[in-house]
C-alpha positions as CSV (number, residue, x, y, z in Angstrom):
1,X,9.5,7.7,-25.9
2,X,10.4,7.9,-22.2
3,X,11.6,11.5,-22.9
4,X,8.2,12.4,-24.2
5,X,6.5,11.1,-21.1
6,X,9.0,12.7,-18.8
7,X,8.2,16.2,-20.1
8,X,4.8,16.5,-18.4
9,X,3.4,18.3,-21.4
10,X,0.1,17.2,-22.9
11,X,1.4,17.5,-26.5
12,X,4.3,15.2,-25.7
13,X,1.9,12.7,-24.1
14,X,-0.1,12.8,-27.3
15,X,3.0,12.0,-29.4
16,X,4.0,9.1,-27.1
17,X,0.4,7.8,-27.4
18,X,0.6,7.9,-31.2
19,X,3.8,5.8,-31.1
20,X,2.2,3.4,-28.7
21,X,-0.9,3.0,-30.8
22,X,1.2,2.3,-33.9
23,X,3.3,-0.2,-31.9
24,X,0.1,-1.9,-30.7
25,X,-1.1,-2.2,-34.2
26,X,2.2,-3.9,-35.2
27,X,2.1,-6.1,-32.1
28,X,-1.3,-7.4,-33.2
29,X,0.5,-9.2,-36.0
30,X,3.4,-10.5,-33.9
31,X,3.6,-10.6,-30.1
32,X,0.6,-9.0,-28.5
33,X,1.3,-10.3,-25.0
34,X,4.8,-8.9,-25.0
35,X,3.5,-5.5,-26.0
36,X,1.0,-5.4,-23.2
37,X,3.6,-6.4,-20.7
38,X,5.8,-3.5,-21.9
39,X,2.9,-1.0,-21.7
40,X,2.1,-2.2,-18.2
41,X,5.7,-1.7,-17.2
42,X,5.7,1.8,-18.8
43,X,2.5,2.6,-16.9
44,X,4.1,1.6,-13.6
45,X,7.3,3.4,-14.3
46,X,5.6,6.6,-15.5
47,X,3.5,7.2,-12.3
48,X,1.8,10.1,-14.1
49,X,-2.0,10.1,-13.6
50,X,-2.7,12.3,-16.7
51,X,-0.6,10.0,-19.0
52,X,-2.2,6.9,-17.5
53,X,-5.6,8.3,-18.1
54,X,-4.7,8.9,-21.7
55,X,-3.5,5.4,-22.0
56,X,-6.8,4.1,-20.8
57,X,-8.7,6.4,-23.1
58,X,-7.0,4.9,-26.2
59,X,-7.4,1.4,-24.8
60,X,-3.9,0.6,-23.7
């Protein structure tokens, strides 16, 4: 997933977000807090305003 985010291409961002939404849905059944910690770490590491805006748009 990091490779998709590193590309700086909107289509790749969309793919990464699809994966994250699927993972969020799975985390709802298991460890929601851990998932949110990992998304926050991803957000900090990415430092990409467009990607971060897309995360917020889908509620991550």
